Steps between C-alpha positions, in 0.01 A plus 500: 500500500377144541460347846471119457344442841200713401370231262432255781367768736239632257388155388469396864308816579251446217459132593423581863239755402350249260463237772351740753270666245424212267167662411687779319555317172601672180137558399453707817815698431380567147163616623672739741754634251326465168135563579573829679384371836655634819784287632564466872772734621699205630472126543665410831713193448544419865814290489801672654720359226280674245487831685877509541577474871343498846428874477293454185749688281477390138861540388433352157243767417744772600728414208499715182281406204782369279606197710136417572415513130796272430370239743148534362633422152544135609130466586217413260318819403179411692715462813666835428155661503410310815786665692279810508316335792806474722497854640449864394863514386428227245162634389619654172851357473397247235376775269846656467686174431715540185403159365198303381505118499188327366487121493187300422598235757403753769142496372439127472188380684349158562173411331211313662641174370840569652692591186712813475432770242594861436247759616563738211233746613663541841844536340391769257300685764799494734748628240264770369454643849866453590602720208223748571590549867878478503696825530530619141788732586727203577699363206517125453830315516350174379175340388460122468174356368466121486150420375371223278233614254228751573420826326788625286342846502499506879864387519597770251342766724708376793820509297428852374453605863840355587676674212322826574640483853859468379551127558861394443462121503199338332448121515183366338406133480169362374301379202356825364563762233711813532505763229672832451225681693604314815875543455514869423822708511683546830805702599549283810449136400832314527409131515220311322432129538199347324387136521221312320341809347405589144651828386305686231663773289830497683843595374373705207723779632855504642517403869651832600199683352269385779745402779819703481647368828407133449783270612343153493228346285396137540227308316427151629250278310337803336333543160581804289219604266536789257287568189401142430840356590558311821792318652541309823808553717591235755766724650642831389678772688721799447686638795760742631759630256348323198167679538663828594713480186193430286314809620795736515 
C-alpha cells in the first residue's frame, strides 16, 4: 500500500540530517558501506520533526519495508544509500530495495576550471559495490541505467546481474554496445526499453526463446548489428497483445 504523505516525510528527514551532518557526504557513506569500515550505530538527527515527536519516537522507521522502499524509489540511488546513516533501522534497508536506478547526472563533478564532467571512476566504483553488497536474495522489480558512454563490458556485467536477479522491467539508455551475452534468457523479464545503444547479434532467435513472458519491447534510436548487417531504428516497439501473439 502506498502512503503519499511518506514521500515528503522521508525527503524532509534526509534533508535535515544532511544539514546537521553536512560532513557526511556520499564519499563518506561509500567508505563506510563499501570499504568494510565500521559504521556508527546511529547518527542522532536532533530535530524533533526528524525523530517523530516530542518523545523521540520515530514513527516513520516503524513502518514495514515495502512502503519505505516505495518512497526510496523516488530518490537518486546515492541518496538511497545515504539513508543508511539515519538510524539503525535504516542501516541495511537500502540493500533490500527491489530496484536499481543509475543515472550519470548523480556523478557529475566540477573541475578546477569550474566546468562539469562525469566522474566515471566514481560511478563505476559505486555501482560495482552496490551490486556486490545488496541483498542477493531479493528479486528486482526494475532496473534503470541512464549512462552516456563508458565501458560496454562493465555495463554488460551490470545488466547480467539484473537479469540474474529476476528483473521484470529493464530500461537501458546510453551510447554503448550490448550483445547477446548481456541480454541472456530470462523467465521473468516482462518489459525492455533500450535507447541509444548498439545491439550486436540480436534477434537471431524467436523472442519467446529467450524471454517467454515478455510483454513490451521498445527500441529508441538504437542500431541493430548482426553478421555484417546493421540498421538504425529511430523508434520501434512491440507491446501488449501484438507481442504476446507473436510469441504464442
